[in-house]
C-alpha positions as CSV (number, residue, x, y, z in Angstrom):
1,M,0.0,0.0,0.0
2,T,1.4,3.4,-0.9
3,T,1.6,6.3,1.5
4,D,-1.3,8.0,-0.2
5,E,-3.4,4.9,0.1
6,S,-2.4,4.5,3.7
7,D,-3.3,8.1,4.4
8,K,-6.7,7.7,2.7
9,M,-7.4,4.6,4.8
10,A,-6.4,6.4,8.0
11,V,-8.8,9.3,7.1
12,M,-11.5,6.8,6.3
13,N,-11.0,4.9,9.5
14,A,-11.0,8.1,11.6
15,W,-14.2,9.2,9.9
16,L,-15.9,5.9,10.4
17,D,-14.8,5.8,14.1
18,A,-16.5,9.1,14.5
19,V,-19.7,8.1,12.7
20,C,-20.0,4.8,14.6
21,A,-19.6,6.7,17.9
22,E,-22.1,9.3,16.8
23,L,-24.7,6.7,15.7
24,G,-24.0,4.3,18.5
25,V,-22.9,1.5,16.1
26,D,-20.5,-1.2,17.2
27,R,-17.5,-0.7,15.0
28,S,-16.7,-4.5,15.1
29,V,-19.8,-5.1,12.9
30,M,-18.4,-2.9,10.2
31,D,-14.9,-4.1,10.6
32,A,-16.0,-7.7,10.0
33,N,-17.5,-6.6,6.7
34,T,-15.5,-3.7,5.4
35,T,-13.8,-5.6,2.5
36,G,-17.1,-7.2,1.4
37,L,-19.0,-3.9,1.5
38,L,-16.3,-2.0,-0.4
39,D,-16.2,-4.8,-3.0
40,L,-20.0,-4.7,-3.2
41,I,-20.1,-0.9,-3.7
42,R,-17.4,-1.2,-6.4
43,D,-19.3,-4.0,-8.2
44,V,-22.6,-2.1,-8.1
45,A,-20.9,1.1,-9.3
46,H,-19.2,-0.6,-12.1
47,G,-22.1,-2.9,-12.9
48,P,-25.8,-2.2,-12.5
49,S,-25.7,1.4,-11.3
50,R,-23.0,3.9,-10.2
51,P,-25.5,6.1,-8.3
52,G,-27.1,3.0,-6.8
53,A,-23.9,1.9,-5.1
54,P,-24.2,3.9,-1.9
55,M,-27.9,3.3,-1.7
56,T,-27.3,-0.5,-2.0
57,A,-24.9,-0.3,0.9
58,F,-27.6,1.5,2.9
59,L,-30.1,-1.1,2.0
60,V,-27.8,-3.9,3.1
61,G,-27.3,-2.1,6.5
62,L,-31.0,-1.5,6.9
63,A,-31.9,-5.1,6.1
64,S,-29.2,-6.3,8.6
65,A,-30.0,-3.8,11.4
66,T,-32.9,-5.7,12.8
67,A,-31.3,-9.1,12.9
68,S,-30.1,-8.9,16.5
69,V,-28.5,-6.7,19.1
70,D,-25.5,-9.0,19.2
71,P,-22.7,-7.5,17.1
72,T,-21.5,-11.0,16.0
73,V,-25.0,-11.9,14.7
74,Q,-25.2,-8.4,13.0
75,A,-21.9,-8.9,11.3
76,Q,-22.9,-12.3,10.0
77,T,-26.2,-10.9,8.7
78,V,-24.4,-8.1,6.8
79,A,-22.2,-10.8,5.2
80,E,-25.2,-12.8,4.2
81,R,-26.9,-9.7,2.7
82,V,-23.8,-8.8,0.8
83,A,-23.6,-12.3,-0.6
84,A,-27.3,-12.0,-1.7
85,V,-26.7,-8.7,-3.5
86,N,-23.6,-10.2,-5.1
87,R,-25.8,-13.0,-6.5
88,L,-28.1,-10.3,-7.9
89,I,-25.2,-8.4,-9.5
90,D,-24.0,-11.6,-11.1
91,G,-27.4,-12.1,-12.8
92,W,-27.9,-8.4,-13.8
93,P,-27.6,-7.6,-17.5
94,T,-24.5,-5.6,-18.5
95,T,-26.1,-4.0,-21.5
96,G,-27.6,-1.2,-19.5
97,S,-31.2,-2.5,-19.7
98,V,-33.3,-2.9,-16.7
99,A,-34.2,-6.4,-15.5
100,H,-37.2,-7.1,-13.4
């Protein structure tokens, strides 16, 4: 990782620490899924819909939020929701048409 990439990751982590604290979210839930979520956002942005990428991440979080108050269960639920959306991406047409 270059110094620039390291700096960007440090800023991202400081920001996310502050957001987790502000929203009362257990950071371990996000830490357990950071790579999967970043990959998901990238795949949506470069596949079905660039503007839909952040909203997809929001929907994954929303769908996972009610799973449990246990951070371990929440983290597993996020991973399951990411996998479900990845399956949807895999089946989405790449020609720009809308599938139903």
